LUMTIVO-719181 format. One line per field, with one value per atom (N, C-alpha, C, O): x, y, z; residue number from 1. Coordinates in steps of 0.05 Angstrom, whole numbers. Each point is the difference from the previous one (the first is absolute). Layout:
// residues N
xx <- X/...
yy <- Y/...
zz <- Z/...
nr <- NUM/...
END
This chain:
// residues 241
xx <- -1293/-4/10/2/4/8/-23/-14/9/-21/7/22/-42/5/-20/-22/29/-18/4/22/-45/-1/-19/-16/17/-19/-12/12/-37/-13/-9/-2/-4/-10/-25/-3/-16/-24/-7/8/-23/-8/-24/-18/17/-22/-6/17/-42/-7/-12/-16/26/-8/-11/11/-33/-11/-18/-7/-2/-17/4/13/-22/2/29/16/-10/27/20/24/-32/19/3/16/-29/2/28/11/1/27/3/-16/37/4/23/21/-25/21/5/-16/38/8/-3/12/-27/-3/19/0/16/19/-8/-6/5/-7/20/14/-11/20/-13/-23/37/-10/22/24/-32/18/-5/-22/43/-3/17/22/-34/14/-9/-21/37/-6/-21/2/-23/-21/2/19/-40/0/-5/-13/25/-4/14/-8/28/14/-13/11/-34/-13/12/16/-22/10/-23/-21/26/-20/9/22/-41/6/-20/-23/32/-18/6/23/-45/2/14/-4/20/14/-11/-6/5/-7/24/21/-24/22/24/23/-28/23/8/13/-21/8/-10/13/-37/-13/-20/-17/20/-19/-29/-5/-14/-28/-17/7/-28/-18/11/22/-38/7/22/3/11/19/-15/-22/34/-12/20/24/-34/17/1/-21/45/3/19/16/-17/19/27/2/18/27/4/15/-29/3/-9/13/-37/-10/18/5/7/18/25/8/4/24/-4/18/-42/-6/-7/6/-20/-11/12/-3/17/10/30/15/-7/29/10/-11/33/12/11/12/-16/11/20/-7/32/20/5/10/-15/6/-22/3/-26/-23/-6/5/-14/-6/-28/-4/-14/-27/0/17/-36/-4/-13/-8/6/-12/-28/-16/11/-26/-22/2/-23/-24/-24/-12/4/-21/-27/-6/-11/-28/-17/10/-36/-18/-7/-13/23/-2/-29/-8/-9/-28/-15/-20/29/-14/14/-13/37/16/-1/14/-31/-2/25/3/15/25/17/15/-17/16/-9/16/-43/-10/6/7/-9/7/29/7/10/29/4/15/-27/3/-10/13/-36/-11/18/4/8/18/25/10/0/24/-6/16/-40/-7/-4/8/-19/-4/27/3/16/27/13/13/-16/11/-12/15/-41/-13/10/4/0/10/28/6/11/28/0/16/-33/-1/-9/11/-30/-9/22/3/12/23/21/14/-11/21/-5/17/-42/-6/17/4/6/17/28/15/-8/27/-1/-21/43/3/-5/10/-26/-5/26/3/15/25/18/14/-15/15/-10/15/-41/-12/10/7/-7/9/29/8/8/29/4/16/-30/2/-9/12/-35/-10/19/3/9/19/24/8/2/22/-7/15/-39/-9/-4/8/-20/-5/27/3/15/26/14/11/-10/12/-13/13/-39/-15/9/4/-2/8/28/6/12/28/1/15/-32/-1/-10/10/-30/-10/22/3/13/21/21/7/1/20/-10/15/-42/-11/-6/-10/16/-4/-27/-6/-10/-26/4/-10/24/9/-23/0/-19/-22/-16/-5/-2/-15/17/-10/35/18/3/-2/7/3/-25/1/-24/-26/-4/-8/15/-3/19/-7/32/21/-6/4/-15/-7/-24/-1/-17/-24/8/-14/35/9/8/-7/22/9/-22/1/-21/-21/-25/-17/15/-23/-1/20/-44/-4/-3/-21/44/0/14/19/-29/13/23/-1/23/24/13/-4/19/15/29/9/5/28/17/18/-24/16/-2/17/-38/-4/19/-1/17/20/18/9/-3/18/-13/14/-40/-14/3/8/-13/1/29/5/13/28/10/14/-23/8/-12/13/-38/-13/16/5/2/15/26/8/7/26/-3/16/-36/-4/-7/9/-25/-7/24/2/14/24/19/11/-8/16/-13/14/-40/-15/0/-11/25/2/-28/-7/-8/-25/1/-14/31/4/-25/-3/-14/-24/-18/-10/6/-17/15/-12/38/16/-3/-2/3/-3/-26/-1/-21/-26/1/-11/25/1/19/-6/28/18/-14/3/-18/-14/-22/-6/-6/-20/14/-11/35/15/8/-1/8/7/-24/4/-28/-24/-2/-9/18/-2/23/-3/25/24/15/21/-30/11/30/13/-3/28/19/21/-29/17/22/-5/30/23/4/6/-10/5/-22/5/-30/-21/5/-4/13/6/23/-1/20/22/-10/9/-27/-11/-16/1/-16/-15/20/-5/27/21/11/5/-1/11/-19/8/-34/-20/0/-1/3/1/25/0/21/25/-5/8/-22/-7/-17/2/-19/-18/14/-12/37/16/-11/2/-13/-10/19/-5/26/22/-7/9/-26/-7/-16/4/-22/-16/19/-4/22/19/16/2/9/15/-18/9/-34/-18/-5/-1/-2/-6/25/-1/24/25/5/8/-14/3/-20/6/-30/-20/9/-4/17/11/22/1/15/22/-9/13/-36/-11/-10/4/-16/-9/23/-2/24/23/25/8/6/23/23/19/-19/21/-6/14/-35/-7/20/-3/23/23/-9/10/-27/-8/-12/5/-21/-12/22/-1/20/22/16/5/2/16/-16/11/-36/-17/-3/3/-8/-3/26/-1/23/26/6/10/-18/6/-17/11/-36/-17/6/-3/11/7/26/2/17/25/-5/12/-29/-6/-13/6/-25/-13/20/-2/22/20/18/8/-1/18/-13/13/-40/-14/2/-11
yy <- -878/0/26/20/-19/24/13/-14/39/15/1/7/-13/2/-15/-6/-1/-14/-30/-10/-4/-29/-10/15/-40/-12/-25/-14/8/-26/-12/13/-39/-14/-16/-10/9/-15/-15/8/-30/-16/12/11/-14/10/-22/-6/-4/-21/14/18/-28/12/-22/-23/29/-19/-20/3/-24/-20/-27/-1/-20/-26/-9/4/-16/-10/21/-4/29/22/16/19/-27/15/-2/-22/44/0/21/18/-21/19/19/-9/34/20/13/-2/16/13/30/12/0/29/12/-9/29/12/29/15/-9/27/12/-14/41/14/16/10/-9/14/16/-6/28/15/-9/2/-11/-11/17/9/-5/14/-12/-13/18/-11/17/24/-37/14/-4/-11/20/-3/-29/-15/8/-27/-22/-24/30/-20/-10/-18/30/-8/15/19/-29/12/13/-11/36/13/-1/6/-15/-2/16/2/9/16/-8/-1/-3/-9/22/24/-33/19/-5/-22/44/-2/-11/-5/2/-10/19/-9/35/18/6/20/-39/0/24/10/0/21/-13/-15/21/-12/8/23/-41/6/-15/-23/35/-13/2/11/-21/1/-21/-19/24/-20/-23/4/-28/-24/-11/-1/-6/-10/-31/-12/0/-29/-7/16/-41/-8/-8/-4/2/-4/-27/-3/-18/-26/-1/-11/23/1/16/-8/29/17/-16/1/-15/-15/-23/-7/-4/-23/8/-14/37/6/24/3/15/24/-2/-6/12/-2/28/15/-8/27/5/-18/42/9/22/24/-31/21/20/22/-29/18/19/16/-17/16/21/-5/28/22/11/10/-11/10/31/12/-1/29/9/-17/43/10/-11/-1/-7/-12/20/23/-31/17/-17/-13/12/-18/9/24/-43/5/-20/-19/23/-18/-23/3/-26/-24/-8/-12/17/-7/17/-9/34/19/3/9/-17/5/-25/-20/20/-23/-5/-21/41/-4/-22/-12/6/-22/-26/-16/11/-25/-1/-22/45/0/-7/-13/23/-7/-30/-11/-1/-29/-16/-19/28/-14/3/-19/43/5/-17/-10/6/-16/-29/-13/3/-28/-3/-21/41/-2/0/-14/29/1/-28/-9/-3/-26/-20/-17/18/-18/4/-20/45/5/-10/-13/18/-10/-30/-12/-1/-29/-12/-20/33/-9/1/-18/40/2/-20/-10/4/-19/-29/-17/11/-27/-9/-24/43/-7/-9/-12/18/-7/-27/-9/-3/-26/4/18/-37/1/-3/12/-28/-5/24/6/9/25/20/14/-14/17/-8/18/-44/-9/6/8/-10/6/29/7/10/29/8/16/-28/6/-10/14/-37/-11/19/6/4/19/26/11/-1/25/-3/17/-40/-4/-4/9/-23/-4/26/5/12/27/16/14/-16/14/-10/16/-43/-11/8/6/-5/8/30/7/10/28/3/17/-33/1/-8/13/-34/-8/22/7/5/21/25/15/-11/23/-4/18/-42/-5/-14/-4/-2/-13/-30/-12/1/-28/-20/-18/21/-19/-1/-21/45/1/-10/-14/22/-8/-30/-12/-1/-29/-14/-21/31/-12/0/-20/42/2/-19/-13/12/-16/-30/-15/7/-28/-7/-22/40/-5/-4/-15/28/-4/-29/-11/0/-28/-21/-22/30/-19/0/-17/36/2/-24/-9/-3/-24/7/8/-10/6/-23/-12/5/-22/11/4/1/11/-20/-25/35/-17/-2/15/-34/-5/26/5/11/24/20/17/-19/19/-6/14/-35/-6/24/6/8/23/23/15/-12/21/-4/18/-43/-5/-3/6/-14/0/28/6/12/28/12/15/-22/10/-10/15/-41/-12/14/5/1/13/28/8/7/27/-1/17/-36/-3/-9/9/-26/-8/24/3/14/24/19/16/-17/17/-12/12/-35/-14/-9/4/-16/-12/-29/-8/-9/-27/-18/-16/20/-18/5/-20/45/6/-7/-9/13/-7/-30/-9/-7/-29/-8/-18/32/-5/3/-16/38/5/-19/-9/2/-20/-27/-13/5/-26/1/-21/44/2/-4/-13/24/-4/-29/-11/-3/-28/-17/-20/28/-15/0/-19/41/3/-13/-8/4/-12/-16/10/-34/-14/-8/-3/1/-9/22/-5/29/23/2/6/-10/0/27/1/20/27/7/13/-21/4/-15/10/-35/-16/13/0/11/14/24/6/9/24/-7/14/-36/-9/-7/6/-19/-7/25/0/21/25/12/11/-13/11/-16/11/-37/-17/6/-2/9/8/26/2/17/25/-5/14/-35/-7/-18/-8/2/-17/-28/-13/3/-27/-16/-4/-5/-12/-27/-6/-10/-26/5/-14/33/6/12/-5/21/13/-22/1/-20/-22/-17/-8/4/-17/13/-13/39/14/3/1/2/0/-27/0/-21/-27/-3/-12/23/-2/16/-9/32/16/-16/1/-15/-15/-26/-9/-1/-23/10/-14/38/11/8/-2/12/8/-4/18/-41/-6/20/0/16/18/29/19/-16/27/8/-8/23/6/16/-7/27/14/-18/3/-23/-19/-18/-7/-1/-17/14/-11/36/15/6/-2/8/6/-24/2/-25/-25/-7/-9/12/-6/18/-8/34/20/-6/0/-6/-4/-28/-3/-16/-26/2/-12/27/4/16/-6/25/16/-17/3/-21/-18/-19/-7/-2/-19/13/-13/38/14/5/2/-1/4/-25/-1
zz <- 1632/-29/-11/14/-40/-14/-14/-15/20/-14/-30/-7/-10/-29/-16/10/-34/-19/2/2/-1/1/-21/-10/3/-18/11/16/-25/7/-26/-21/22/-24/7/22/-41/4/-25/-22/25/-23/-14/12/-39/-16/-21/-16/16/-19/-25/1/-25/-26/-17/-1/-14/-18/14/24/-39/12/-14/-21/34/-12/-3/18/-41/-5/-3/4/-10/-4/26/0/21/25/12/1/7/10/21/2/14/22/-7/-9/14/-3/27/19/-17/25/-3/-18/36/1/20/23/-31/18/6/-18/44/9/18/15/-16/15/23/-3/25/24/13/-2/15/17/29/10/3/27/20/-6/29/22/27/1/19/27/14/1/9/14/30/10/4/29/8/-14/37/11/-15/3/-19/-15/-25/-13/6/-25/-24/4/-27/-25/-15/-3/-7/-16/-29/-7/-11/-29/-15/8/-31/-17/-29/-8/-7/-28/-17/5/-24/-18/-29/-7/-8/-28/-16/12/-38/-16/-1/-5/10/1/29/6/12/28/16/18/-25/15/19/-9/35/20/-6/-8/12/-4/20/7/2/20/28/5/14/28/7/-15/36/10/13/12/-14/13/20/-5/28/22/-1/0/-1/1/22/8/1/21/-13/-24/41/-9/-14/-19/29/-11/-29/-18/13/-27/-18/-23/34/-16/-8/-23/42/-6/-20/-15/16/-17/-29/-19/16/-26/-14/-25/39/-12/-5/19/-43/-8/-5/-16/28/-2/-28/-12/2/-26/5/-1/7/7/-22/6/-31/-22/-7/-18/32/-7/22/24/-32/19/-7/-22/41/-4/0/13/-27/0/26/16/-12/25/5/-19/43/7/-3/10/-24/-4/7/-17/42/9/-10/-1/-7/-8/15/12/-13/13/-19/-20/27/-17/-3/-20/40/-1/-20/-11/7/-17/-28/-18/16/-25/-17/5/-26/-18/-16/-12/11/-16/11/-15/41/11/-12/-8/8/-12/-29/-11/-3/-28/-5/-19/37/-2/3/-16/36/4/-24/-9/-2/-23/-24/-16/13/-23/3/-20/44/4/-7/-13/21/-6/-30/-11/-2/-29/-14/-20/30/-12/3/-19/42/5/-20/-12/8/-19/-28/-15/7/-27/-4/-20/40/-2/-1/-14/30/1/-27/-9/-4/-26/-21/-16/17/-18/6/-18/44/8/-7/2/-12/-8/-23/-4/-11/-23/9/-16/40/10/14/9/-8/14/30/12/-1/29/15/22/-32/13/-1/20/-41/-2/21/13/-9/20/28/16/-11/26/5/22/-43/3/6/17/-32/5/28/13/-5/27/22/20/-24/19/4/22/-45/1/14/16/-22/12/30/16/-8/28/15/23/-36/13/4/22/-42/2/22/15/-13/21/28/18/-15/25/8/23/-43/6/8/18/-30/7/29/14/-7/28/20/20/-27/18/4/22/-44/1/14/12/-14/13/30/13/-3/28/7/23/-44/5/-3/-19/38/-2/-1/-16/34/2/-26/-11/0/-24/-24/-17/16/-21/-2/-21/44/1/-9/-14/23/-8/-30/-11/-2/-29/-14/-19/28/-12/2/-19/42/3/-18/-11/9/-17/-29/-14/5/-28/-5/-21/40/-4/5/-11/26/8/-18/2/-20/-17/-19/-11/9/-16/-30/-9/-5/-29/-14/10/-34/-15/-16/-24/38/-12/-19/3/-22/-19/9/17/-29/7/-2/16/-37/-4/23/3/13/22/24/20/-22/21/3/22/-45/1/16/14/-16/15/30/14/-5/29/10/23/-40/8/4/19/-36/3/26/14/-9/25/24/19/-19/22/5/23/-45/2/12/17/-26/11/30/15/-8/29/17/23/-34/15/5/22/-42/3/20/13/-11/19/28/18/-15/26/9/24/-42/6/-9/-18/32/-10/0/-18/38/1/-24/-12/4/-23/-25/-20/19/-23/-6/-23/44/-3/-13/-16/23/-12/-30/-15/6/-29/-14/-22/35/-13/-3/-20/41/-2/-20/-13/8/-21/-27/-18/15/-25/-3/-22/44/-1/-9/-14/22/-9/-30/-12/0/-29/-15/-23/37/-13/22/10/-3/23/-3/21/-45/-4/-8/-11/16/-6/21/23/-31/19/14/24/-39/12/20/20/-26/20/26/21/-24/24/16/24/-38/13/15/22/-34/13/25/20/-21/23/23/23/-30/20/13/24/-39/11/20/21/-26/18/26/22/-24/24/16/25/-38/14/15/23/-35/13/25/20/-22/22/21/19/-24/18/2/21/-43/-1/-18/-24/37/-16/-12/-22/35/-12/-26/-20/21/-24/-22/-24/33/-19/-15/-24/39/-13/-18/-22/30/-16/-27/-20/20/-25/-17/-24/37/-16/-14/-23/38/-13/-22/-21/24/-21/-25/-22/27/-23/-14/-25/40/-12/-14/-18/27/-15/-27/-20/19/-25/-18/-24/37/-16/17/15/-18/16/-4/16/-37/-6/9/-7/23/10/22/23/-31/19/24/22/-24/25/21/24/-33/19/11/24/-40/10/22/21/-27/20/25/22/-25/23/18/24/-36/15/14/23/-36/12/24/21/-24/21/25/22/-25/24/12/24/-40/10/17/21/-31/14/26/20/-21/24/21/24/-32/18/13/23/-39/9/21/20/-25/19/27/20/-20/26/17/22
nr <- 1/1/1/1/2/2/2/2/3/3/3/3/4/4/4/4/5/5/5/5/6/6/6/6/7/7/7/7/8/8/8/8/9/9/9/9/10/10/10/10/11/11/11/11/12/12/12/12/13/13/13/13/14/14/14/14/15/15/15/15/16/16/16/16/17/17/17/17/18/18/18/18/19/19/19/19/20/20/20/20/21/21/21/21/22/22/22/22/23/23/23/23/24/24/24/24/25/25/25/25/26/26/26/26/27/27/27/27/28/28/28/28/29/29/29/29/30/30/30/30/31/31/31/31/32/32/32/32/33/33/33/33/34/34/34/34/35/35/35/35/36/36/36/36/37/37/37/37/38/38/38/38/39/39/39/39/40/40/40/40/41/41/41/41/42/42/42/42/43/43/43/43/44/44/44/44/45/45/45/45/46/46/46/46/47/47/47/47/48/48/48/48/49/49/49/49/50/50/50/50/51/51/51/51/52/52/52/52/53/53/53/53/54/54/54/54/55/55/55/55/56/56/56/56/57/57/57/57/58/58/58/58/59/59/59/59/60/60/60/60/61/61/61/61/62/62/62/62/63/63/63/63/64/64/64/64/65/65/65/65/66/66/66/66/67/67/67/67/68/68/68/68/69/69/69/69/70/70/70/70/71/71/71/71/72/72/72/72/73/73/73/73/74/74/74/74/75/75/75/75/76/76/76/76/77/77/77/77/78/78/78/78/79/79/79/79/80/80/80/80/81/81/81/81/82/82/82/82/83/83/83/83/84/84/84/84/85/85/85/85/86/86/86/86/87/87/87/87/88/88/88/88/89/89/89/89/90/90/90/90/91/91/91/91/92/92/92/92/93/93/93/93/94/94/94/94/95/95/95/95/96/96/96/96/97/97/97/97/98/98/98/98/99/99/99/99/100/100/100/100/101/101/101/101/102/102/102/102/103/103/103/103/104/104/104/104/105/105/105/105/106/106/106/106/107/107/107/107/108/108/108/108/109/109/109/109/110/110/110/110/111/111/111/111/112/112/112/112/113/113/113/113/114/114/114/114/115/115/115/115/116/116/116/116/117/117/117/117/118/118/118/118/119/119/119/119/120/120/120/120/121/121/121/121/122/122/122/122/123/123/123/123/124/124/124/124/125/125/125/125/126/126/126/126/127/127/127/127/128/128/128/128/129/129/129/129/130/130/130/130/131/131/131/131/132/132/132/132/133/133/133/133/134/134/134/134/135/135/135/135/136/136/136/136/137/137/137/137/138/138/138/138/139/139/139/139/140/140/140/140/141/141/141/141/142/142/142/142/143/143/143/143/144/144/144/144/145/145/145/145/146/146/146/146/147/147/147/147/148/148/148/148/149/149/149/149/150/150/150/150/151/151/151/151/152/152/152/152/153/153/153/153/154/154/154/154/155/155/155/155/156/156/156/156/157/157/157/157/158/158/158/158/159/159/159/159/160/160/160/160/161/161/161/161/162/162/162/162/163/163/163/163/164/164/164/164/165/165/165/165/166/166/166/166/167/167/167/167/168/168/168/168/169/169/169/169/170/170/170/170/171/171/171/171/172/172/172/172/173/173/173/173/174/174/174/174/175/175/175/175/176/176/176/176/177/177/177/177/178/178/178/178/179/179/179/179/180/180/180/180/181/181/181/181/182/182/182/182/183/183/183/183/184/184/184/184/185/185/185/185/186/186/186/186/187/187/187/187/188/188/188/188/189/189/189/189/190/190/190/190/191/191/191/191/192/192/192/192/193/193/193/193/194/194/194/194/195/195/195/195/196/196/196/196/197/197/197/197/198/198/198/198/199/199/199/199/200/200/200/200/201/201/201/201/202/202/202/202/203/203/203/203/204/204/204/204/205/205/205/205/206/206/206/206/207/207/207/207/208/208/208/208/209/209/209/209/210/210/210/210/211/211/211/211/212/212/212/212/213/213/213/213/214/214/214/214/215/215/215/215/216/216/216/216/217/217/217/217/218/218/218/218/219/219/219/219/220/220/220/220/221/221/221/221/222/222/222/222/223/223/223/223/224/224/224/224/225/225/225/225/226/226/226/226/227/227/227/227/228/228/228/228/229/229/229/229/230/230/230/230/231/231/231/231/232/232/232/232/233/233/233/233/234/234/234/234/235/235/235/235/236/236/236/236/237/237/237/237/238/238/238/238/239/239/239/239/240/240/240/240/241/241/241/241
END
């Protein structure tokens, strides 16, 4: 693992009855490798100053729950006794209160706008993890974006089409396919989306699926020239074999 700043998220319930809702609390930690392969983490304040004692966690918990923040740098470690220092608990309470305040203000915004913004932020985070060499964590985040149960609208096909294209360029065809198929769910007869799915299947060397989606694109739009040329090329290549 890389020593540095990481974040975790936890659920926080706000309100009661019909107005009760869940918000997400985000906290930052400084993580470093300890003895015996364990990871040591220490809570950070909002200005990224370490506070309280270090806590030892195992590697599996760390990989599942802690997300690297490559753009953040913690200040010099200043350990205090977390059992005696009430400022740590005050810090946690203040963070939760801030989340509650932000959530109350956010009620004025569309829930779908929030989901769209969160999807984009999570996707960018996953891509940063991939580029930084944190492949397992990055892929997990990117897959979660496509699999989250949200009642997306037809217009959001552009969001997932864009995600798929970026992943295909990143040479992650399996995850790209997940995002393209999410876009297809929102717009089943979109010829360009069908064409993009065919291209991913070609990258995966699944020619039968590639042809099937090219034909589907041409059913939606018989004049789609890129699909015509692509289908002719792979058909000719198969014939020459």
